[in-house]
mmCIF file of the N, C-alpha and C atoms, coordinates in Angstrom:
data_MODEL
# 
_entry.id   MODEL 
# 
loop_
_atom_site.group_PDB 
_atom_site.id 
_atom_site.type_symbol 
_atom_site.label_atom_id 
_atom_site.label_alt_id 
_atom_site.label_comp_id 
_atom_site.label_asym_id 
_atom_site.label_entity_id 
_atom_site.label_seq_id 
_atom_site.pdbx_PDB_ins_code 
_atom_site.Cartn_x 
_atom_site.Cartn_y 
_atom_site.Cartn_z 
_atom_site.occupancy 
_atom_site.B_iso_or_equiv 
_atom_site.pdbx_formal_charge 
_atom_site.auth_seq_id 
_atom_site.auth_comp_id 
_atom_site.auth_asym_id 
_atom_site.auth_atom_id 
_atom_site.pdbx_PDB_model_num 
ATOM 1   N N  . MET A 1 1  ? -7.105  17.123 16.005  1.00 0.00 ? 1  MET A N  1 
ATOM 2   C CA . MET A 1 1  ? -8.332  17.542 15.361  1.00 0.00 ? 1  MET A CA 1 
ATOM 3   C C  . MET A 1 1  ? -8.948  16.331 14.655  1.00 0.00 ? 1  MET A C  1 
ATOM 4   N N  . ASP A 1 2  ? -10.204 16.079 14.909  1.00 0.00 ? 2  ASP A N  1 
ATOM 5   C CA . ASP A 1 2  ? -10.907 14.974 14.264  1.00 0.00 ? 2  ASP A CA 1 
ATOM 6   C C  . ASP A 1 2  ? -11.426 15.406 12.898  1.00 0.00 ? 2  ASP A C  1 
ATOM 7   N N  . TRP A 1 3  ? -11.375 14.477 11.953  1.00 0.00 ? 3  TRP A N  1 
ATOM 8   C CA . TRP A 1 3  ? -11.893 14.752 10.618  1.00 0.00 ? 3  TRP A CA 1 
ATOM 9   C C  . TRP A 1 3  ? -13.378 14.425 10.575  1.00 0.00 ? 3  TRP A C  1 
ATOM 10  N N  . PRO A 1 4  ? -14.152 15.203 9.831   1.00 0.00 ? 4  PRO A N  1 
ATOM 11  C CA . PRO A 1 4  ? -15.584 14.891 9.733   1.00 0.00 ? 4  PRO A CA 1 
ATOM 12  C C  . PRO A 1 4  ? -15.785 13.571 8.984   1.00 0.00 ? 4  PRO A C  1 
ATOM 13  N N  . PRO A 1 5  ? -16.724 12.749 9.428   1.00 0.00 ? 5  PRO A N  1 
ATOM 14  C CA . PRO A 1 5  ? -16.911 11.439 8.809   1.00 0.00 ? 5  PRO A CA 1 
ATOM 15  C C  . PRO A 1 5  ? -17.471 11.501 7.390   1.00 0.00 ? 5  PRO A C  1 
ATOM 16  N N  . TYR A 1 6  ? -18.180 12.570 7.050   1.00 0.00 ? 6  TYR A N  1 
ATOM 17  C CA . TYR A 1 6  ? -18.809 12.669 5.734   1.00 0.00 ? 6  TYR A CA 1 
ATOM 18  C C  . TYR A 1 6  ? -18.350 13.920 5.002   1.00 0.00 ? 6  TYR A C  1 
ATOM 19  N N  . SER A 1 7  ? -17.083 14.028 4.780   1.00 0.00 ? 7  SER A N  1 
ATOM 20  C CA . SER A 1 7  ? -16.524 15.187 4.097   1.00 0.00 ? 7  SER A CA 1 
ATOM 21  C C  . SER A 1 7  ? -16.925 15.175 2.623   1.00 0.00 ? 7  SER A C  1 
ATOM 22  N N  . PRO A 1 8  ? -17.324 16.328 2.071   1.00 0.00 ? 8  PRO A N  1 
ATOM 23  C CA . PRO A 1 8  ? -17.655 16.372 0.642   1.00 0.00 ? 8  PRO A CA 1 
ATOM 24  C C  . PRO A 1 8  ? -16.421 16.214 -0.239  1.00 0.00 ? 8  PRO A C  1 
ATOM 25  N N  . TYR A 1 9  ? -15.227 16.309 0.353   1.00 0.00 ? 9  TYR A N  1 
ATOM 26  C CA . TYR A 1 9  ? -13.994 16.221 -0.410  1.00 0.00 ? 9  TYR A CA 1 
ATOM 27  C C  . TYR A 1 9  ? -13.377 14.825 -0.373  1.00 0.00 ? 9  TYR A C  1 
ATOM 28  N N  . ARG A 1 10 ? -14.098 13.867 0.127   1.00 0.00 ? 10 ARG A N  1 
ATOM 29  C CA . ARG A 1 10 ? -13.533 12.525 0.215   1.00 0.00 ? 10 ARG A CA 1 
ATOM 30  C C  . ARG A 1 10 ? -13.432 11.899 -1.173  1.00 0.00 ? 10 ARG A C  1 
ATOM 31  N N  . THR A 1 11 ? -12.604 10.915 -1.273  1.00 0.00 ? 11 THR A N  1 
ATOM 32  C CA . THR A 1 11 ? -12.368 10.237 -2.538  1.00 0.00 ? 11 THR A CA 1 
ATOM 33  C C  . THR A 1 11 ? -13.554 9.358  -2.906  1.00 0.00 ? 11 THR A C  1 
ATOM 34  N N  . ILE A 1 12 ? -13.871 9.348  -4.185  1.00 0.00 ? 12 ILE A N  1 
ATOM 35  C CA . ILE A 1 12 ? -14.946 8.486  -4.671  1.00 0.00 ? 12 ILE A CA 1 
ATOM 36  C C  . ILE A 1 12 ? -14.409 7.062  -4.735  1.00 0.00 ? 12 ILE A C  1 
ATOM 37  N N  . GLY A 1 13 ? -15.237 6.112  -4.379  1.00 0.00 ? 13 GLY A N  1 
ATOM 38  C CA . GLY A 1 13 ? -14.825 4.710  -4.397  1.00 0.00 ? 13 GLY A CA 1 
ATOM 39  C C  . GLY A 1 13 ? -14.605 4.207  -5.814  1.00 0.00 ? 13 GLY A C  1 
ATOM 40  N N  . PRO A 1 14 ? -14.074 3.011  -5.939  1.00 0.00 ? 14 PRO A N  1 
ATOM 41  C CA . PRO A 1 14 ? -13.814 2.447  -7.269  1.00 0.00 ? 14 PRO A CA 1 
ATOM 42  C C  . PRO A 1 14 ? -15.121 2.167  -8.012  1.00 0.00 ? 14 PRO A C  1 
ATOM 43  N N  . PRO A 1 15 ? -15.080 2.189  -9.333  1.00 0.00 ? 15 PRO A N  1 
ATOM 44  C CA . PRO A 1 15 ? -16.289 1.890  -10.107 1.00 0.00 ? 15 PRO A CA 1 
ATOM 45  C C  . PRO A 1 15 ? -16.764 0.469  -9.828  1.00 0.00 ? 15 PRO A C  1 
ATOM 46  N N  . GLN A 1 16 ? -18.062 0.289  -9.894  1.00 0.00 ? 16 GLN A N  1 
ATOM 47  C CA . GLN A 1 16 ? -18.653 -1.009 -9.577  1.00 0.00 ? 16 GLN A CA 1 
ATOM 48  C C  . GLN A 1 16 ? -18.857 -1.894 -10.802 1.00 0.00 ? 16 GLN A C  1 
ATOM 49  N N  . SER A 1 17 ? -18.636 -1.331 -11.998 1.00 0.00 ? 17 SER A N  1 
ATOM 50  C CA . SER A 1 17 ? -18.813 -2.122 -13.217 1.00 0.00 ? 17 SER A CA 1 
ATOM 51  C C  . SER A 1 17 ? -17.939 -1.542 -14.320 1.00 0.00 ? 17 SER A C  1 
ATOM 52  N N  . PRO A 1 18 ? -17.686 -2.314 -15.363 1.00 0.00 ? 18 PRO A N  1 
ATOM 53  C CA . PRO A 1 18 ? -16.917 -1.779 -16.497 1.00 0.00 ? 18 PRO A CA 1 
ATOM 54  C C  . PRO A 1 18 ? -17.610 -0.572 -17.138 1.00 0.00 ? 18 PRO A C  1 
ATOM 55  N N  . GLN A 1 19 ? -18.935 -0.591 -17.180 1.00 0.00 ? 19 GLN A N  1 
ATOM 56  C CA . GLN A 1 19 ? -19.674 0.529  -17.758 1.00 0.00 ? 19 GLN A CA 1 
ATOM 57  C C  . GLN A 1 19 ? -19.476 1.803  -16.936 1.00 0.00 ? 19 GLN A C  1 
ATOM 58  N N  . GLU A 1 20 ? -19.490 1.658  -15.626 1.00 0.00 ? 20 GLU A N  1 
ATOM 59  C CA . GLU A 1 20 ? -19.276 2.815  -14.754 1.00 0.00 ? 20 GLU A CA 1 
ATOM 60  C C  . GLU A 1 20 ? -17.854 3.352  -14.919 1.00 0.00 ? 20 GLU A C  1 
ATOM 61  N N  . LEU A 1 21 ? -16.894 2.464  -15.037 1.00 0.00 ? 21 LEU A N  1 
ATOM 62  C CA . LEU A 1 21 ? -15.511 2.877  -15.270 1.00 0.00 ? 21 LEU A CA 1 
ATOM 63  C C  . LEU A 1 21 ? -15.412 3.656  -16.575 1.00 0.00 ? 21 LEU A C  1 
ATOM 64  N N  . TRP A 1 22 ? -16.020 3.129  -17.635 1.00 0.00 ? 22 TRP A N  1 
ATOM 65  C CA . TRP A 1 22 ? -15.961 3.786  -18.937 1.00 0.00 ? 22 TRP A CA 1 
ATOM 66  C C  . TRP A 1 22 ? -16.607 5.172  -18.867 1.00 0.00 ? 22 TRP A C  1 
ATOM 67  N N  . SER A 1 23 ? -17.715 5.295  -18.169 1.00 0.00 ? 23 SER A N  1 
ATOM 68  C CA . SER A 1 23 ? -18.381 6.596  -18.030 1.00 0.00 ? 23 SER A CA 1 
ATOM 69  C C  . SER A 1 23 ? -17.479 7.604  -17.330 1.00 0.00 ? 23 SER A C  1 
ATOM 70  N N  . LEU A 1 24 ? -16.788 7.159  -16.291 1.00 0.00 ? 24 LEU A N  1 
ATOM 71  C CA . LEU A 1 24 ? -15.874 8.047  -15.575 1.00 0.00 ? 24 LEU A CA 1 
ATOM 72  C C  . LEU A 1 24 ? -14.697 8.461  -16.450 1.00 0.00 ? 24 LEU A C  1 
ATOM 73  N N  . VAL A 1 25 ? -14.168 7.524  -17.223 1.00 0.00 ? 25 VAL A N  1 
ATOM 74  C CA . VAL A 1 25 ? -13.050 7.834  -18.124 1.00 0.00 ? 25 VAL A CA 1 
ATOM 75  C C  . VAL A 1 25 ? -13.497 8.831  -19.184 1.00 0.00 ? 25 VAL A C  1 
ATOM 76  N N  . GLU A 1 26 ? -14.657 8.607  -19.784 1.00 0.00 ? 26 GLU A N  1 
ATOM 77  C CA . GLU A 1 26 ? -15.159 9.527  -20.809 1.00 0.00 ? 26 GLU A CA 1 
ATOM 78  C C  . GLU A 1 26 ? -15.373 10.927 -20.246 1.00 0.00 ? 26 GLU A C  1 
ATOM 79  N N  . ALA A 1 27 ? -15.960 11.024 -19.068 1.00 0.00 ? 27 ALA A N  1 
ATOM 80  C CA . ALA A 1 27 ? -16.209 12.329 -18.458 1.00 0.00 ? 27 ALA A CA 1 
ATOM 81  C C  . ALA A 1 27 ? -14.900 13.050 -18.166 1.00 0.00 ? 27 ALA A C  1 
ATOM 82  N N  . SER A 1 28 ? -13.924 12.325 -17.653 1.00 0.00 ? 28 SER A N  1 
ATOM 83  C CA . SER A 1 28 ? -12.621 12.932 -17.357 1.00 0.00 ? 28 SER A CA 1 
ATOM 84  C C  . SER A 1 28 ? -11.937 13.391 -18.634 1.00 0.00 ? 28 SER A C  1 
ATOM 85  N N  . TRP A 1 29 ? -12.007 12.578 -19.670 1.00 0.00 ? 29 TRP A N  1 
ATOM 86  C CA . TRP A 1 29 ? -11.364 12.925 -20.940 1.00 0.00 ? 29 TRP A CA 1 
ATOM 87  C C  . TRP A 1 29 ? -11.991 14.189 -21.528 1.00 0.00 ? 29 TRP A C  1 
ATOM 88  N N  . CYS A 1 30 ? -13.307 14.325 -21.433 1.00 0.00 ? 30 CYS A N  1 
ATOM 89  C CA . CYS A 1 30 ? -13.979 15.519 -21.956 1.00 0.00 ? 30 CYS A CA 1 
ATOM 90  C C  . CYS A 1 30 ? -13.497 16.769 -21.233 1.00 0.00 ? 30 CYS A C  1 
ATOM 91  N N  . VAL A 1 31 ? -13.340 16.693 -19.936 1.00 0.00 ? 31 VAL A N  1 
ATOM 92  C CA . VAL A 1 31 ? -12.863 17.839 -19.164 1.00 0.00 ? 31 VAL A CA 1 
ATOM 93  C C  . VAL A 1 31 ? -11.448 18.198 -19.582 1.00 0.00 ? 31 VAL A C  1 
ATOM 94  N N  . VAL A 1 32 ? -10.587 17.209 -19.723 1.00 0.00 ? 32 VAL A N  1 
ATOM 95  C CA . VAL A 1 32 ? -9.193  17.450 -20.107 1.00 0.00 ? 32 VAL A CA 1 
ATOM 96  C C  . VAL A 1 32 ? -9.134  18.065 -21.499 1.00 0.00 ? 32 VAL A C  1 
ATOM 97  N N  . ARG A 1 33 ? -9.894  17.542 -22.435 1.00 0.00 ? 33 ARG A N  1 
ATOM 98  C CA . ARG A 1 33 ? -9.884  18.064 -23.809 1.00 0.00 ? 33 ARG A CA 1 
ATOM 99  C C  . ARG A 1 33 ? -10.405 19.487 -23.866 1.00 0.00 ? 33 ARG A C  1 
ATOM 100 N N  . GLU A 1 34 ? -11.465 19.786 -23.119 1.00 0.00 ? 34 GLU A N  1 
ATOM 101 C CA . GLU A 1 34 ? -12.046 21.128 -23.144 1.00 0.00 ? 34 GLU A CA 1 
ATOM 102 C C  . GLU A 1 34 ? -11.058 22.170 -22.655 1.00 0.00 ? 34 GLU A C  1 
ATOM 103 N N  . ARG A 1 35 ? -10.242 21.818 -21.741 1.00 0.00 ? 35 ARG A N  1 
ATOM 104 C CA . ARG A 1 35 ? -9.282  22.773 -21.187 1.00 0.00 ? 35 ARG A CA 1 
ATOM 105 C C  . ARG A 1 35 ? -8.035  22.912 -22.054 1.00 0.00 ? 35 ARG A C  1 
ATOM 106 N N  . GLY A 1 36 ? -7.911  22.145 -23.119 1.00 0.00 ? 36 GLY A N  1 
ATOM 107 C CA . GLY A 1 36 ? -6.762  22.228 -24.000 1.00 0.00 ? 36 GLY A CA 1 
ATOM 108 C C  . GLY A 1 36 ? -5.498  21.631 -23.411 1.00 0.00 ? 36 GLY A C  1 
ATOM 109 N N  . TYR A 1 37 ? -5.649  20.846 -22.378 1.00 0.00 ? 37 TYR A N  1 
ATOM 110 C CA . TYR A 1 37 ? -4.499  20.284 -21.672 1.00 0.00 ? 37 TYR A CA 1 
ATOM 111 C C  . TYR A 1 37 ? -3.643  19.410 -22.584 1.00 0.00 ? 37 TYR A C  1 
ATOM 112 N N  . VAL A 1 38 ? -4.286  18.530 -23.329 1.00 0.00 ? 38 VAL A N  1 
ATOM 113 C CA . VAL A 1 38 ? -3.548  17.605 -24.190 1.00 0.00 ? 38 VAL A CA 1 
ATOM 114 C C  . VAL A 1 38 ? -2.807  18.369 -25.282 1.00 0.00 ? 38 VAL A C  1 
ATOM 115 N N  . ASP A 1 39 ? -3.454  19.373 -25.861 1.00 0.00 ? 39 ASP A N  1 
ATOM 116 C CA . ASP A 1 39 ? -2.792  20.178 -26.895 1.00 0.00 ? 39 ASP A CA 1 
ATOM 117 C C  . ASP A 1 39 ? -1.557  20.878 -26.347 1.00 0.00 ? 39 ASP A C  1 
ATOM 118 N N  . ARG A 1 40 ? -1.663  21.435 -25.154 1.00 0.00 ? 40 ARG A N  1 
ATOM 119 C CA . ARG A 1 40 ? -0.505  22.116 -24.551 1.00 0.00 ? 40 ARG A CA 1 
ATOM 120 C C  . ARG A 1 40 ? 0.623   21.127 -24.266 1.00 0.00 ? 40 ARG A C  1 
ATOM 121 N N  . LEU A 1 41 ? 0.280   19.941 -23.794 1.00 0.00 ? 41 LEU A N  1 
ATOM 122 C CA . LEU A 1 41 ? 1.312   18.926 -23.560 1.00 0.00 ? 41 LEU A CA 1 
ATOM 123 C C  . LEU A 1 41 ? 2.002   18.542 -24.863 1.00 0.00 ? 41 LEU A C  1 
ATOM 124 N N  . PHE A 1 42 ? 1.210   18.338 -25.897 1.00 0.00 ? 42 PHE A N  1 
ATOM 125 C CA . PHE A 1 42 ? 1.766   17.956 -27.193 1.00 0.00 ? 42 PHE A CA 1 
ATOM 126 C C  . PHE A 1 42 ? 2.709   19.040 -27.716 1.00 0.00 ? 42 PHE A C  1 
ATOM 127 N N  . LYS A 1 43 ? 2.285   20.284 -27.638 1.00 0.00 ? 43 LYS A N  1 
ATOM 128 C CA . LYS A 1 43 ? 3.106   21.388 -28.140 1.00 0.00 ? 43 LYS A CA 1 
ATOM 129 C C  . LYS A 1 43 ? 4.366   21.600 -27.309 1.00 0.00 ? 43 LYS A C  1 
ATOM 130 N N  . SER A 1 44 ? 4.349   21.185 -26.053 1.00 0.00 ? 44 SER A N  1 
ATOM 131 C CA . SER A 1 44 ? 5.511   21.395 -25.186 1.00 0.00 ? 44 SER A CA 1 
ATOM 132 C C  . SER A 1 44 ? 6.542   20.265 -25.283 1.00 0.00 ? 44 SER A C  1 
ATOM 133 N N  . MET A 1 45 ? 6.225   19.189 -25.995 1.00 0.00 ? 45 MET A N  1 
ATOM 134 C CA . MET A 1 45 ? 7.135   18.041 -26.045 1.00 0.00 ? 45 MET A CA 1 
ATOM 135 C C  . MET A 1 45 ? 8.526   18.371 -26.585 1.00 0.00 ? 45 MET A C  1 
ATOM 136 N N  . PRO A 1 46 ? 8.670   19.143 -27.669 1.00 0.00 ? 46 PRO A N  1 
ATOM 137 C CA . PRO A 1 46 ? 10.029  19.454 -28.130 1.00 0.00 ? 46 PRO A CA 1 
ATOM 138 C C  . PRO A 1 46 ? 10.871  20.142 -27.053 1.00 0.00 ? 46 PRO A C  1 
ATOM 139 N N  . ARG A 1 47 ? 10.275  21.070 -26.330 1.00 0.00 ? 47 ARG A N  1 
ATOM 140 C CA . ARG A 1 47 ? 10.994  21.769 -25.256 1.00 0.00 ? 47 ARG A CA 1 
ATOM 141 C C  . ARG A 1 47 ? 11.353  20.799 -24.130 1.00 0.00 ? 47 ARG A C  1 
ATOM 142 N N  . ARG A 1 48 ? 10.441  19.927 -23.795 1.00 0.00 ? 48 ARG A N  1 
ATOM 143 C CA . ARG A 1 48 ? 10.698  18.956 -22.732 1.00 0.00 ? 48 ARG A CA 1 
ATOM 144 C C  . ARG A 1 48 ? 11.827  18.002 -23.112 1.00 0.00 ? 48 ARG A C  1 
ATOM 145 N N  . ILE A 1 49 ? 11.812  17.552 -24.361 1.00 0.00 ? 49 ILE A N  1 
ATOM 146 C CA . ILE A 1 49 ? 12.861  16.643 -24.831 1.00 0.00 ? 49 ILE A CA 1 
ATOM 147 C C  . ILE A 1 49 ? 14.211  17.346 -24.840 1.00 0.00 ? 49 ILE A C  1 
ATOM 148 N N  . ARG A 1 50 ? 14.238  18.607 -25.293 1.00 0.00 ? 50 ARG A N  1 
ATOM 149 C CA . ARG A 1 50 ? 15.495  19.376 -25.268 1.00 0.00 ? 50 ARG A CA 1 
ATOM 150 C C  . ARG A 1 50 ? 16.037  19.475 -23.849 1.00 0.00 ? 50 ARG A C  1 
ATOM 151 N N  . ASP A 1 51 ? 15.154  19.720 -22.882 1.00 0.00 ? 51 ASP A N  1 
ATOM 152 C CA . ASP A 1 51 ? 15.598  19.836 -21.488 1.00 0.00 ? 51 ASP A CA 1 
ATOM 153 C C  . ASP A 1 51 ? 16.159  18.514 -20.961 1.00 0.00 ? 51 ASP A C  1 
ATOM 154 N N  . VAL A 1 52 ? 15.528  17.412 -21.314 1.00 0.00 ? 52 VAL A N  1 
ATOM 155 C CA . VAL A 1 52 ? 16.025  16.100 -20.878 1.00 0.00 ? 52 VAL A CA 1 
ATOM 156 C C  . VAL A 1 52 ? 17.408  15.844 -21.471 1.00 0.00 ? 52 VAL A C  1 
ATOM 157 N N  . ILE A 1 53 ? 17.566  16.159 -22.756 1.00 0.00 ? 53 ILE A N  1 
ATOM 158 C CA . ILE A 1 53 ? 18.870  15.974 -23.407 1.00 0.00 ? 53 ILE A CA 1 
ATOM 159 C C  . ILE A 1 53 ? 19.913  16.885 -22.778 1.00 0.00 ? 53 ILE A C  1 
ATOM 160 N N  . ALA A 1 54 ? 19.550  18.147 -22.539 1.00 0.00 ? 54 ALA A N  1 
ATOM 161 C CA . ALA A 1 54 ? 20.490  19.094 -21.930 1.00 0.00 ? 54 ALA A CA 1 
ATOM 162 C C  . ALA A 1 54 ? 20.908  18.646 -20.535 1.00 0.00 ? 54 ALA A C  1 
ATOM 163 N N  . ASN A 1 55 ? 20.009  17.994 -19.813 1.00 0.00 ? 55 ASN A N  1 
ATOM 164 C CA . ASN A 1 55 ? 20.310  17.515 -18.459 1.00 0.00 ? 55 ASN A CA 1 
ATOM 165 C C  . ASN A 1 55 ? 20.850  16.089 -18.466 1.00 0.00 ? 55 ASN A C  1 
ATOM 166 N N  . LYS A 1 56 ? 21.161  15.580 -19.635 1.00 0.00 ? 56 LYS A N  1 
ATOM 167 C CA . LYS A 1 56 ? 21.716  14.232 -19.795 1.00 0.00 ? 56 LYS A CA 1 
ATOM 168 C C  . LYS A 1 56 ? 20.848  13.165 -19.119 1.00 0.00 ? 56 LYS A C  1 
ATOM 169 N N  . GLY A 1 57 ? 19.537  13.315 -19.294 1.00 0.00 ? 57 GLY A N  1 
ATOM 170 C CA . GLY A 1 57 ? 18.598  12.340 -18.758 1.00 0.00 ? 57 GLY A CA 1 
ATOM 171 C C  . GLY A 1 57 ? 18.228  12.552 -17.308 1.00 0.00 ? 57 GLY A C  1 
ATOM 172 N N  . ASP A 1 58 ? 18.825  13.550 -16.683 1.00 0.00 ? 58 ASP A N  1 
ATOM 173 C CA . ASP A 1 58 ? 18.518  13.811 -15.278 1.00 0.00 ? 58 ASP A CA 1 
ATOM 174 C C  . ASP A 1 58 ? 17.194  14.569 -15.176 1.00 0.00 ? 58 ASP A C  1 
ATOM 175 N N  . PHE A 1 59 ? 16.801  14.901 -13.971 1.00 0.00 ? 59 PHE A N  1 
ATOM 176 C CA . PHE A 1 59 ? 15.534  15.573 -13.724 1.00 0.00 ? 59 PHE A CA 1 
ATOM 177 C C  . PHE A 1 59 ? 15.442  16.905 -14.456 1.00 0.00 ? 59 PHE A C  1 
ATOM 178 N N  . THR A 1 60 ? 14.211  17.268 -14.822 1.00 0.00 ? 60 THR A N  1 
ATOM 179 C CA . THR A 1 60 ? 13.930  18.582 -15.393 1.00 0.00 ? 60 THR A CA 1 
ATOM 180 C C  . THR A 1 60 ? 12.874  19.246 -14.522 1.00 0.00 ? 60 THR A C  1 
ATOM 181 N N  . LYS A 1 61 ? 12.509  20.455 -14.877 1.00 0.00 ? 61 LYS A N  1 
ATOM 182 C CA . LYS A 1 61 ? 11.484  21.149 -14.087 1.00 0.00 ? 61 LYS A CA 1 
ATOM 183 C C  . LYS A 1 61 ? 10.092  20.574 -14.316 1.00 0.00 ? 61 LYS A C  1 
ATOM 184 N N  . TYR A 1 62 ? 9.974   19.689 -15.286 1.00 0.00 ? 62 TYR A N  1 
ATOM 185 C CA . TYR A 1 62 ? 8.674   19.101 -15.578 1.00 0.00 ? 62 TYR A CA 1 
ATOM 186 C C  . TYR A 1 62 ? 8.463   17.885 -14.723 1.00 0.00 ? 62 TYR A C  1 
# 
């Protein structure tokens, strides 16, 4: 099966300037903050650390 040459789901190219990079970082950060993602990660850290200790540094479900 051939892939379409102009898929709307293709990856965006790298930023062309430091200003463009900063704009992309700011936009991404706003989305992450609005969804409460960082707060949930912060609140889950004690549980994550307990799991790492319980597994003696081995893999956890996270």
